[in-house]
mmCIF file of the N, C-alpha and C atoms, coordinates in Angstrom:
data_MODEL
# 
_entry.id   MODEL 
# 
loop_
_atom_site.group_PDB 
_atom_site.id 
_atom_site.type_symbol 
_atom_site.label_atom_id 
_atom_site.label_alt_id 
_atom_site.label_comp_id 
_atom_site.label_asym_id 
_atom_site.label_entity_id 
_atom_site.label_seq_id 
_atom_site.pdbx_PDB_ins_code 
_atom_site.Cartn_x 
_atom_site.Cartn_y 
_atom_site.Cartn_z 
_atom_site.occupancy 
_atom_site.B_iso_or_equiv 
_atom_site.pdbx_formal_charge 
_atom_site.auth_seq_id 
_atom_site.auth_comp_id 
_atom_site.auth_asym_id 
_atom_site.auth_atom_id 
_atom_site.pdbx_PDB_model_num 
ATOM 1   N N  . UNK A 1 1  ? 162.438 -259.225 228.229 1.00 0.00 ? 1  UNK A N  1 
ATOM 2   C CA . UNK A 1 1  ? 162.724 -258.448 229.433 1.00 0.00 ? 1  UNK A CA 1 
ATOM 3   C C  . UNK A 1 1  ? 161.499 -257.587 229.767 1.00 0.00 ? 1  UNK A C  1 
ATOM 4   N N  . UNK A 1 2  ? 160.966 -257.715 230.979 1.00 0.00 ? 2  UNK A N  1 
ATOM 5   C CA . UNK A 1 2  ? 159.766 -256.928 231.321 1.00 0.00 ? 2  UNK A CA 1 
ATOM 6   C C  . UNK A 1 2  ? 160.076 -255.441 231.463 1.00 0.00 ? 2  UNK A C  1 
ATOM 7   N N  . UNK A 1 3  ? 159.063 -254.638 231.217 1.00 0.00 ? 3  UNK A N  1 
ATOM 8   C CA . UNK A 1 3  ? 159.222 -253.189 231.333 1.00 0.00 ? 3  UNK A CA 1 
ATOM 9   C C  . UNK A 1 3  ? 159.115 -252.767 232.793 1.00 0.00 ? 3  UNK A C  1 
ATOM 10  N N  . UNK A 1 4  ? 159.872 -251.750 233.151 1.00 0.00 ? 4  UNK A N  1 
ATOM 11  C CA . UNK A 1 4  ? 159.783 -251.182 234.494 1.00 0.00 ? 4  UNK A CA 1 
ATOM 12  C C  . UNK A 1 4  ? 160.056 -249.681 234.398 1.00 0.00 ? 4  UNK A C  1 
ATOM 13  N N  . UNK A 1 5  ? 160.268 -249.042 235.522 1.00 0.00 ? 5  UNK A N  1 
ATOM 14  C CA . UNK A 1 5  ? 160.453 -247.591 235.497 1.00 0.00 ? 5  UNK A CA 1 
ATOM 15  C C  . UNK A 1 5  ? 161.745 -247.178 234.794 1.00 0.00 ? 5  UNK A C  1 
ATOM 16  N N  . UNK A 1 6  ? 162.714 -248.068 234.715 1.00 0.00 ? 6  UNK A N  1 
ATOM 17  C CA . UNK A 1 6  ? 163.957 -247.712 234.039 1.00 0.00 ? 6  UNK A CA 1 
ATOM 18  C C  . UNK A 1 6  ? 163.847 -247.898 232.527 1.00 0.00 ? 6  UNK A C  1 
ATOM 19  N N  . UNK A 1 7  ? 162.862 -248.682 232.081 1.00 0.00 ? 7  UNK A N  1 
ATOM 20  C CA . UNK A 1 7  ? 162.659 -248.894 230.644 1.00 0.00 ? 7  UNK A CA 1 
ATOM 21  C C  . UNK A 1 7  ? 161.201 -248.569 230.309 1.00 0.00 ? 7  UNK A C  1 
ATOM 22  N N  . UNK A 1 8  ? 160.902 -247.286 230.036 1.00 0.00 ? 8  UNK A N  1 
ATOM 23  C CA . UNK A 1 8  ? 159.513 -246.899 229.775 1.00 0.00 ? 8  UNK A CA 1 
ATOM 24  C C  . UNK A 1 8  ? 159.018 -247.411 228.431 1.00 0.00 ? 8  UNK A C  1 
ATOM 25  N N  . UNK A 1 9  ? 157.697 -247.353 228.252 1.00 0.00 ? 9  UNK A N  1 
ATOM 26  C CA . UNK A 1 9  ? 157.089 -247.774 226.992 1.00 0.00 ? 9  UNK A CA 1 
ATOM 27  C C  . UNK A 1 9  ? 157.530 -246.854 225.855 1.00 0.00 ? 9  UNK A C  1 
ATOM 28  N N  . UNK A 1 10 ? 157.584 -247.412 224.671 1.00 0.00 ? 10 UNK A N  1 
ATOM 29  C CA . UNK A 1 10 ? 157.939 -246.630 223.497 1.00 0.00 ? 10 UNK A CA 1 
ATOM 30  C C  . UNK A 1 10 ? 156.774 -245.722 223.107 1.00 0.00 ? 10 UNK A C  1 
ATOM 31  N N  . UNK A 1 11 ? 157.094 -244.609 222.496 1.00 0.00 ? 11 UNK A N  1 
ATOM 32  C CA . UNK A 1 11 ? 156.053 -243.719 221.990 1.00 0.00 ? 11 UNK A CA 1 
ATOM 33  C C  . UNK A 1 11 ? 155.459 -244.324 220.726 1.00 0.00 ? 11 UNK A C  1 
ATOM 34  N N  . UNK A 1 12 ? 154.164 -244.098 220.527 1.00 0.00 ? 12 UNK A N  1 
ATOM 35  C CA . UNK A 1 12 ? 153.499 -244.591 219.330 1.00 0.00 ? 12 UNK A CA 1 
ATOM 36  C C  . UNK A 1 12 ? 153.618 -243.562 218.217 1.00 0.00 ? 12 UNK A C  1 
ATOM 37  N N  . UNK A 1 13 ? 153.704 -244.042 216.988 1.00 0.00 ? 13 UNK A N  1 
ATOM 38  C CA . UNK A 1 13 ? 153.784 -243.131 215.850 1.00 0.00 ? 13 UNK A CA 1 
ATOM 39  C C  . UNK A 1 13 ? 152.387 -242.870 215.311 1.00 0.00 ? 13 UNK A C  1 
ATOM 40  N N  . UNK A 1 14 ? 152.159 -241.633 214.921 1.00 0.00 ? 14 UNK A N  1 
ATOM 41  C CA . UNK A 1 14 ? 150.907 -241.247 214.296 1.00 0.00 ? 14 UNK A CA 1 
ATOM 42  C C  . UNK A 1 14 ? 150.947 -241.643 212.827 1.00 0.00 ? 14 UNK A C  1 
ATOM 43  N N  . UNK A 1 15 ? 149.847 -242.187 212.327 1.00 0.00 ? 15 UNK A N  1 
ATOM 44  C CA . UNK A 1 15 ? 149.742 -242.512 210.904 1.00 0.00 ? 15 UNK A CA 1 
ATOM 45  C C  . UNK A 1 15 ? 149.649 -241.201 210.134 1.00 0.00 ? 15 UNK A C  1 
ATOM 46  N N  . UNK A 1 16 ? 150.638 -240.929 209.283 1.00 0.00 ? 16 UNK A N  1 
ATOM 47  C CA . UNK A 1 16 ? 150.733 -239.610 208.659 1.00 0.00 ? 16 UNK A CA 1 
ATOM 48  C C  . UNK A 1 16 ? 149.591 -239.341 207.678 1.00 0.00 ? 16 UNK A C  1 
ATOM 49  N N  . UNK A 1 17 ? 149.107 -240.374 207.016 1.00 0.00 ? 17 UNK A N  1 
ATOM 50  C CA . UNK A 1 17 ? 147.977 -240.190 206.119 1.00 0.00 ? 17 UNK A CA 1 
ATOM 51  C C  . UNK A 1 17 ? 146.708 -239.855 206.885 1.00 0.00 ? 17 UNK A C  1 
ATOM 52  N N  . UNK A 1 18 ? 146.518 -240.500 208.034 1.00 0.00 ? 18 UNK A N  1 
ATOM 53  C CA . UNK A 1 18 ? 145.334 -240.238 208.858 1.00 0.00 ? 18 UNK A CA 1 
ATOM 54  C C  . UNK A 1 18 ? 145.407 -238.846 209.475 1.00 0.00 ? 18 UNK A C  1 
ATOM 55  N N  . UNK A 1 19 ? 146.596 -238.406 209.813 1.00 0.00 ? 19 UNK A N  1 
ATOM 56  C CA . UNK A 1 19 ? 146.754 -237.082 210.418 1.00 0.00 ? 19 UNK A CA 1 
ATOM 57  C C  . UNK A 1 19 ? 146.285 -235.991 209.464 1.00 0.00 ? 19 UNK A C  1 
ATOM 58  N N  . UNK A 1 20 ? 146.512 -236.204 208.158 1.00 0.00 ? 20 UNK A N  1 
ATOM 59  C CA . UNK A 1 20 ? 146.125 -235.211 207.168 1.00 0.00 ? 20 UNK A CA 1 
ATOM 60  C C  . UNK A 1 20 ? 144.634 -235.262 206.853 1.00 0.00 ? 20 UNK A C  1 
ATOM 61  N N  . UNK A 1 21 ? 143.989 -236.398 207.076 1.00 0.00 ? 21 UNK A N  1 
ATOM 62  C CA . UNK A 1 21 ? 142.616 -236.586 206.634 1.00 0.00 ? 21 UNK A CA 1 
ATOM 63  C C  . UNK A 1 21 ? 141.569 -236.416 207.718 1.00 0.00 ? 21 UNK A C  1 
ATOM 64  N N  . UNK A 1 22 ? 141.937 -236.546 208.975 1.00 0.00 ? 22 UNK A N  1 
ATOM 65  C CA . UNK A 1 22 ? 140.965 -236.511 210.069 1.00 0.00 ? 22 UNK A CA 1 
ATOM 66  C C  . UNK A 1 22 ? 141.314 -235.432 211.076 1.00 0.00 ? 22 UNK A C  1 
ATOM 67  N N  . UNK A 1 23 ? 140.271 -234.847 211.670 1.00 0.00 ? 23 UNK A N  1 
ATOM 68  C CA . UNK A 1 23 ? 140.432 -233.872 212.745 1.00 0.00 ? 23 UNK A CA 1 
ATOM 69  C C  . UNK A 1 23 ? 139.608 -234.350 213.932 1.00 0.00 ? 23 UNK A C  1 
ATOM 70  N N  . UNK A 1 24 ? 140.139 -234.181 215.135 1.00 0.00 ? 24 UNK A N  1 
ATOM 71  C CA . UNK A 1 24 ? 139.414 -234.569 216.340 1.00 0.00 ? 24 UNK A CA 1 
ATOM 72  C C  . UNK A 1 24 ? 138.854 -233.310 216.977 1.00 0.00 ? 24 UNK A C  1 
ATOM 73  N N  . UNK A 1 25 ? 137.551 -233.317 217.253 1.00 0.00 ? 25 UNK A N  1 
ATOM 74  C CA . UNK A 1 25 ? 136.887 -232.153 217.825 1.00 0.00 ? 25 UNK A CA 1 
ATOM 75  C C  . UNK A 1 25 ? 137.181 -232.074 219.322 1.00 0.00 ? 25 UNK A C  1 
ATOM 76  N N  . UNK A 1 26 ? 136.756 -230.985 219.948 1.00 0.00 ? 26 UNK A N  1 
ATOM 77  C CA . UNK A 1 26 ? 136.980 -230.798 221.384 1.00 0.00 ? 26 UNK A CA 1 
ATOM 78  C C  . UNK A 1 26 ? 136.233 -231.845 222.201 1.00 0.00 ? 26 UNK A C  1 
ATOM 79  N N  . UNK A 1 27 ? 135.123 -232.352 221.663 1.00 0.00 ? 27 UNK A N  1 
ATOM 80  C CA . UNK A 1 27 ? 134.352 -233.376 222.378 1.00 0.00 ? 27 UNK A CA 1 
ATOM 81  C C  . UNK A 1 27 ? 134.834 -234.787 222.076 1.00 0.00 ? 27 UNK A C  1 
ATOM 82  N N  . UNK A 1 28 ? 135.863 -234.924 221.249 1.00 0.00 ? 28 UNK A N  1 
ATOM 83  C CA . UNK A 1 28 ? 136.434 -236.232 220.971 1.00 0.00 ? 28 UNK A CA 1 
ATOM 84  C C  . UNK A 1 28 ? 135.868 -236.918 219.742 1.00 0.00 ? 28 UNK A C  1 
ATOM 85  N N  . UNK A 1 29 ? 134.977 -236.250 218.997 1.00 0.00 ? 29 UNK A N  1 
ATOM 86  C CA . UNK A 1 29 ? 134.455 -236.835 217.778 1.00 0.00 ? 29 UNK A CA 1 
ATOM 87  C C  . UNK A 1 29 ? 135.479 -236.645 216.658 1.00 0.00 ? 29 UNK A C  1 
ATOM 88  N N  . UNK A 1 30 ? 135.391 -237.489 215.636 1.00 0.00 ? 30 UNK A N  1 
ATOM 89  C CA . UNK A 1 30 ? 136.348 -237.429 214.534 1.00 0.00 ? 30 UNK A CA 1 
ATOM 90  C C  . UNK A 1 30 ? 135.615 -236.951 213.285 1.00 0.00 ? 30 UNK A C  1 
ATOM 91  N N  . UNK A 1 31 ? 136.159 -235.900 212.668 1.00 0.00 ? 31 UNK A N  1 
ATOM 92  C CA . UNK A 1 31 ? 135.558 -235.341 211.466 1.00 0.00 ? 31 UNK A CA 1 
ATOM 93  C C  . UNK A 1 31 ? 136.413 -235.678 210.257 1.00 0.00 ? 31 UNK A C  1 
ATOM 94  N N  . UNK A 1 32 ? 135.747 -235.733 209.105 1.00 0.00 ? 32 UNK A N  1 
ATOM 95  C CA . UNK A 1 32 ? 136.423 -236.044 207.850 1.00 0.00 ? 32 UNK A CA 1 
ATOM 96  C C  . UNK A 1 32 ? 135.781 -235.242 206.734 1.00 0.00 ? 32 UNK A C  1 
ATOM 97  N N  . UNK A 1 33 ? 136.484 -235.172 205.588 1.00 0.00 ? 33 UNK A N  1 
ATOM 98  C CA . UNK A 1 33 ? 135.952 -234.516 204.403 1.00 0.00 ? 33 UNK A CA 1 
ATOM 99  C C  . UNK A 1 33 ? 135.126 -235.524 203.603 1.00 0.00 ? 33 UNK A C  1 
ATOM 100 N N  . UNK A 1 34 ? 134.218 -235.000 202.765 1.00 0.00 ? 34 UNK A N  1 
ATOM 101 C CA . UNK A 1 34 ? 133.477 -235.846 201.849 1.00 0.00 ? 34 UNK A CA 1 
ATOM 102 C C  . UNK A 1 34 ? 134.356 -236.178 200.643 1.00 0.00 ? 34 UNK A C  1 
ATOM 103 N N  . UNK A 1 35 ? 134.046 -237.277 199.992 1.00 0.00 ? 35 UNK A N  1 
ATOM 104 C CA . UNK A 1 35 ? 134.734 -237.624 198.752 1.00 0.00 ? 35 UNK A CA 1 
ATOM 105 C C  . UNK A 1 35 ? 133.886 -237.189 197.563 1.00 0.00 ? 35 UNK A C  1 
ATOM 106 N N  . UNK A 1 36 ? 134.434 -237.264 196.378 1.00 0.00 ? 36 UNK A N  1 
ATOM 107 C CA . UNK A 1 36 ? 133.682 -236.982 195.171 1.00 0.00 ? 36 UNK A CA 1 
ATOM 108 C C  . UNK A 1 36 ? 133.740 -235.536 194.710 1.00 0.00 ? 36 UNK A C  1 
ATOM 109 N N  . UNK A 1 37 ? 134.825 -234.818 195.040 1.00 0.00 ? 37 UNK A N  1 
ATOM 110 C CA . UNK A 1 37 ? 134.920 -233.408 194.638 1.00 0.00 ? 37 UNK A CA 1 
ATOM 111 C C  . UNK A 1 37 ? 136.112 -233.149 193.721 1.00 0.00 ? 37 UNK A C  1 
ATOM 112 N N  . UNK A 1 38 ? 136.750 -234.172 193.188 1.00 0.00 ? 38 UNK A N  1 
ATOM 113 C CA . UNK A 1 38 ? 137.991 -233.984 192.440 1.00 0.00 ? 38 UNK A CA 1 
ATOM 114 C C  . UNK A 1 38 ? 137.771 -233.769 190.949 1.00 0.00 ? 38 UNK A C  1 
ATOM 115 N N  . UNK A 1 39 ? 136.832 -234.475 190.363 1.00 0.00 ? 39 UNK A N  1 
ATOM 116 C CA . UNK A 1 39 ? 136.603 -234.328 188.922 1.00 0.00 ? 39 UNK A CA 1 
ATOM 117 C C  . UNK A 1 39 ? 135.152 -234.660 188.615 1.00 0.00 ? 39 UNK A C  1 
ATOM 118 N N  . UNK A 1 40 ? 134.728 -234.399 187.389 1.00 0.00 ? 40 UNK A N  1 
ATOM 119 C CA . UNK A 1 40 ? 133.341 -234.606 186.944 1.00 0.00 ? 40 UNK A CA 1 
ATOM 120 C C  . UNK A 1 40 ? 132.358 -233.774 187.757 1.00 0.00 ? 40 UNK A C  1 
ATOM 121 N N  . UNK A 1 41 ? 132.747 -232.546 188.107 1.00 0.00 ? 41 UNK A N  1 
ATOM 122 C CA . UNK A 1 41 ? 131.868 -231.694 188.896 1.00 0.00 ? 41 UNK A CA 1 
ATOM 123 C C  . UNK A 1 41 ? 130.722 -231.115 188.076 1.00 0.00 ? 41 UNK A C  1 
ATOM 124 N N  . UNK A 1 42 ? 130.885 -231.079 186.737 1.00 0.00 ? 42 UNK A N  1 
ATOM 125 C CA . UNK A 1 42 ? 129.843 -230.494 185.895 1.00 0.00 ? 42 UNK A CA 1 
ATOM 126 C C  . UNK A 1 42 ? 128.533 -231.250 185.938 1.00 0.00 ? 42 UNK A C  1 
ATOM 127 N N  . UNK A 1 43 ? 128.601 -232.547 186.233 1.00 0.00 ? 43 UNK A N  1 
ATOM 128 C CA . UNK A 1 43 ? 127.383 -233.356 186.263 1.00 0.00 ? 43 UNK A CA 1 
ATOM 129 C C  . UNK A 1 43 ? 126.709 -233.343 187.637 1.00 0.00 ? 43 UNK A C  1 
ATOM 130 N N  . UNK A 1 44 ? 127.368 -232.785 188.631 1.00 0.00 ? 44 UNK A N  1 
ATOM 131 C CA . UNK A 1 44 ? 126.822 -232.777 189.989 1.00 0.00 ? 44 UNK A CA 1 
ATOM 132 C C  . UNK A 1 44 ? 126.071 -231.474 190.241 1.00 0.00 ? 44 UNK A C  1 
ATOM 133 N N  . UNK A 1 45 ? 124.954 -231.582 190.912 1.00 0.00 ? 45 UNK A N  1 
ATOM 134 C CA . UNK A 1 45 ? 124.110 -230.413 191.189 1.00 0.00 ? 45 UNK A CA 1 
ATOM 135 C C  . UNK A 1 45 ? 124.811 -229.473 192.159 1.00 0.00 ? 45 UNK A C  1 
ATOM 136 N N  . UNK A 1 46 ? 124.559 -228.166 192.056 1.00 0.00 ? 46 UNK A N  1 
ATOM 137 C CA . UNK A 1 46 ? 125.186 -227.215 192.973 1.00 0.00 ? 46 UNK A CA 1 
ATOM 138 C C  . UNK A 1 46 ? 124.872 -227.493 194.443 1.00 0.00 ? 46 UNK A C  1 
ATOM 139 N N  . UNK A 1 47 ? 123.659 -227.924 194.712 1.00 0.00 ? 47 UNK A N  1 
ATOM 140 C CA . UNK A 1 47 ? 123.312 -228.253 196.100 1.00 0.00 ? 47 UNK A CA 1 
ATOM 141 C C  . UNK A 1 47 ? 124.111 -229.425 196.623 1.00 0.00 ? 47 UNK A C  1 
ATOM 142 N N  . UNK A 1 48 ? 124.326 -230.395 195.751 1.00 0.00 ? 48 UNK A N  1 
ATOM 143 C CA . UNK A 1 48 ? 125.140 -231.555 196.121 1.00 0.00 ? 48 UNK A CA 1 
ATOM 144 C C  . UNK A 1 48 ? 126.575 -231.131 196.408 1.00 0.00 ? 48 UNK A C  1 
ATOM 145 N N  . UNK A 1 49 ? 127.101 -230.233 195.578 1.00 0.00 ? 49 UNK A N  1 
ATOM 146 C CA . UNK A 1 49 ? 128.473 -229.768 195.773 1.00 0.00 ? 49 UNK A CA 1 
ATOM 147 C C  . UNK A 1 49 ? 128.614 -228.978 197.075 1.00 0.00 ? 49 UNK A C  1 
ATOM 148 N N  . UNK A 1 50 ? 127.598 -228.198 197.427 1.00 0.00 ? 50 UNK A N  1 
ATOM 149 C CA . UNK A 1 50 ? 127.645 -227.448 198.699 1.00 0.00 ? 50 UNK A CA 1 
ATOM 150 C C  . UNK A 1 50 ? 127.674 -228.407 199.880 1.00 0.00 ? 50 UNK A C  1 
ATOM 151 N N  . UNK A 1 51 ? 126.927 -229.486 199.793 1.00 0.00 ? 51 UNK A N  1 
ATOM 152 C CA . UNK A 1 51 ? 126.915 -230.471 200.882 1.00 0.00 ? 51 UNK A CA 1 
ATOM 153 C C  . UNK A 1 51 ? 128.248 -231.207 200.974 1.00 0.00 ? 51 UNK A C  1 
ATOM 154 N N  . UNK A 1 52 ? 128.876 -231.463 199.820 1.00 0.00 ? 52 UNK A N  1 
ATOM 155 C CA . UNK A 1 52 ? 130.165 -232.160 199.824 1.00 0.00 ? 52 UNK A CA 1 
ATOM 156 C C  . UNK A 1 52 ? 131.282 -231.296 200.383 1.00 0.00 ? 52 UNK A C  1 
ATOM 157 N N  . UNK A 1 53 ? 131.111 -229.973 200.359 1.00 0.00 ? 53 UNK A N  1 
ATOM 158 C CA . UNK A 1 53 ? 132.141 -229.067 200.890 1.00 0.00 ? 53 UNK A CA 1 
ATOM 159 C C  . UNK A 1 53 ? 132.325 -229.214 202.392 1.00 0.00 ? 53 UNK A C  1 
ATOM 160 N N  . UNK A 1 54 ? 131.227 -229.509 203.098 1.00 0.00 ? 54 UNK A N  1 
ATOM 161 C CA . UNK A 1 54 ? 131.238 -229.488 204.558 1.00 0.00 ? 54 UNK A CA 1 
ATOM 162 C C  . UNK A 1 54 ? 131.858 -230.760 205.139 1.00 0.00 ? 54 UNK A C  1 
ATOM 163 N N  . UNK A 1 55 ? 132.364 -230.645 206.345 1.00 0.00 ? 55 UNK A N  1 
ATOM 164 C CA . UNK A 1 55 ? 132.906 -231.799 207.050 1.00 0.00 ? 55 UNK A CA 1 
ATOM 165 C C  . UNK A 1 55 ? 131.768 -232.660 207.581 1.00 0.00 ? 55 UNK A C  1 
ATOM 166 N N  . UNK A 1 56 ? 132.045 -233.930 207.790 1.00 0.00 ? 56 UNK A N  1 
ATOM 167 C CA . UNK A 1 56 ? 131.070 -234.842 208.368 1.00 0.00 ? 56 UNK A CA 1 
ATOM 168 C C  . UNK A 1 56 ? 131.775 -235.733 209.381 1.00 0.00 ? 56 UNK A C  1 
ATOM 169 N N  . UNK A 1 57 ? 131.009 -236.415 210.215 1.00 0.00 ? 57 UNK A N  1 
ATOM 170 C CA . UNK A 1 57 ? 131.582 -237.290 211.231 1.00 0.00 ? 57 UNK A CA 1 
ATOM 171 C C  . UNK A 1 57 ? 131.931 -238.650 210.630 1.00 0.00 ? 57 UNK A C  1 
ATOM 172 N N  . UNK A 1 58 ? 132.950 -239.269 211.186 1.00 0.00 ? 58 UNK A N  1 
ATOM 173 C CA . UNK A 1 58 ? 133.340 -240.612 210.777 1.00 0.00 ? 58 UNK A CA 1 
ATOM 174 C C  . UNK A 1 58 ? 132.290 -241.594 211.286 1.00 0.00 ? 58 UNK A C  1 
ATOM 175 N N  . UNK A 1 59 ? 131.984 -242.605 210.496 1.00 0.00 ? 59 UNK A N  1 
ATOM 176 C CA . UNK A 1 59 ? 131.012 -243.620 210.874 1.00 0.00 ? 59 UNK A CA 1 
ATOM 177 C C  . UNK A 1 59 ? 131.458 -244.318 212.162 1.00 0.00 ? 59 UNK A C  1 
ATOM 178 N N  . UNK A 1 60 ? 130.515 -244.591 213.074 1.00 0.00 ? 60 UNK A N  1 
ATOM 179 C CA . UNK A 1 60 ? 130.892 -245.251 214.340 1.00 0.00 ? 60 UNK A CA 1 
ATOM 180 C C  . UNK A 1 60 ? 131.637 -246.572 214.155 1.00 0.00 ? 60 UNK A C  1 
ATOM 181 N N  . UNK A 1 61 ? 131.386 -247.278 213.058 1.00 0.00 ? 61 UNK A N  1 
ATOM 182 C CA . UNK A 1 61 ? 132.080 -248.541 212.808 1.00 0.00 ? 61 UNK A CA 1 
ATOM 183 C C  . UNK A 1 61 ? 133.561 -248.328 212.527 1.00 0.00 ? 61 UNK A C  1 
ATOM 184 N N  . UNK A 1 62 ? 133.938 -247.132 212.070 1.00 0.00 ? 62 UNK A N  1 
ATOM 185 C CA . UNK A 1 62 ? 135.329 -246.859 211.705 1.00 0.00 ? 62 UNK A CA 1 
ATOM 186 C C  . UNK A 1 62 ? 136.087 -246.061 212.756 1.00 0.00 ? 62 UNK A C  1 
ATOM 187 N N  . UNK A 1 63 ? 135.403 -245.605 213.797 1.00 0.00 ? 63 UNK A N  1 
ATOM 188 C CA . UNK A 1 63 ? 136.036 -244.725 214.786 1.00 0.00 ? 63 UNK A CA 1 
ATOM 189 C C  . UNK A 1 63 ? 137.209 -245.412 215.480 1.00 0.00 ? 63 UNK A C  1 
ATOM 190 N N  . UNK A 1 64 ? 137.054 -246.680 215.847 1.00 0.00 ? 64 UNK A N  1 
ATOM 191 C CA . UNK A 1 64 ? 138.128 -247.384 216.569 1.00 0.00 ? 64 UNK A CA 1 
ATOM 192 C C  . UNK A 1 64 ? 139.391 -247.474 215.718 1.00 0.00 ? 64 UNK A C  1 
ATOM 193 N N  . UNK A 1 65 ? 139.242 -247.738 214.427 1.00 0.00 ? 65 UNK A N  1 
ATOM 194 C CA . UNK A 1 65 ? 140.408 -247.848 213.547 1.00 0.00 ? 65 UNK A CA 1 
ATOM 195 C C  . UNK A 1 65 ? 141.106 -246.501 213.397 1.00 0.00 ? 65 UNK A C  1 
ATOM 196 N N  . UNK A 1 66 ? 140.325 -245.429 213.293 1.00 0.00 ? 66 UNK A N  1 
ATOM 197 C CA . UNK A 1 66 ? 140.926 -244.097 213.141 1.00 0.00 ? 66 UNK A CA 1 
ATOM 198 C C  . UNK A 1 66 ? 141.622 -243.701 214.429 1.00 0.00 ? 66 UNK A C  1 
ATOM 199 N N  . UNK A 1 67 ? 141.014 -243.988 215.569 1.00 0.00 ? 67 UNK A N  1 
ATOM 200 C CA . UNK A 1 67 ? 141.647 -243.643 216.857 1.00 0.00 ? 67 UNK A CA 1 
ATOM 201 C C  . UNK A 1 67 ? 142.975 -244.372 217.038 1.00 0.00 ? 67 UNK A C  1 
ATOM 202 N N  . UNK A 1 68 ? 143.067 -245.585 216.534 1.00 0.00 ? 68 UNK A N  1 
ATOM 203 C CA . UNK A 1 68 ? 144.313 -246.336 216.637 1.00 0.00 ? 68 UNK A CA 1 
ATOM 204 C C  . UNK A 1 68 ? 145.402 -245.680 215.790 1.00 0.00 ? 68 UNK A C  1 
ATOM 205 N N  . UNK A 1 69 ? 145.011 -245.077 214.665 1.00 0.00 ? 69 UNK A N  1 
ATOM 206 C CA . UNK A 1 69 ? 145.997 -244.414 213.819 1.00 0.00 ? 69 UNK A CA 1 
ATOM 207 C C  . UNK A 1 69 ? 146.403 -243.047 214.375 1.00 0.00 ? 69 UNK A C  1 
ATOM 208 N N  . UNK A 1 70 ? 145.560 -242.465 215.247 1.00 0.00 ? 70 UNK A N  1 
ATOM 209 C CA . UNK A 1 70 ? 145.832 -241.158 215.858 1.00 0.00 ? 70 UNK A CA 1 
ATOM 210 C C  . UNK A 1 70 ? 145.922 -241.335 217.379 1.00 0.00 ? 70 UNK A C  1 
ATOM 211 N N  . UNK A 1 71 ? 146.995 -241.928 217.884 1.00 0.00 ? 71 UNK A N  1 
ATOM 212 C CA . UNK A 1 71 ? 147.045 -242.264 219.312 1.00 0.00 ? 71 UNK A CA 1 
ATOM 213 C C  . UNK A 1 71 ? 147.066 -241.060 220.241 1.00 0.00 ? 71 UNK A C  1 
ATOM 214 N N  . UNK A 1 72 ? 147.560 -239.919 219.775 1.00 0.00 ? 72 UNK A N  1 
ATOM 215 C CA . UNK A 1 72 ? 147.650 -238.760 220.667 1.00 0.00 ? 72 UNK A CA 1 
ATOM 216 C C  . UNK A 1 72 ? 146.688 -237.664 220.276 1.00 0.00 ? 72 UNK A C  1 
ATOM 217 N N  . UNK A 1 73 ? 145.592 -238.028 219.615 1.00 0.00 ? 73 UNK A N  1 
ATOM 218 C CA . UNK A 1 73 ? 144.608 -237.041 219.179 1.00 0.00 ? 73 UNK A CA 1 
ATOM 219 C C  . UNK A 1 73 ? 143.722 -236.694 220.254 1.00 0.00 ? 73 UNK A C  1 
# 
């Protein structure tokens, strides 16, 4: 049965794991946390740990997949 004004499109669900891991900036870019901060921190240099603390942008190759998981971001 085709869709019309009496039968609107269904709402899309947000991927709950992606919602917790990614943030969308005001300009539409997607930010993420670095990995590698959970254990074995004693062997990592302090400068490396400071860099891992900060957010970074999602790789352009992965942006389309993340946007699909966050339809209303």
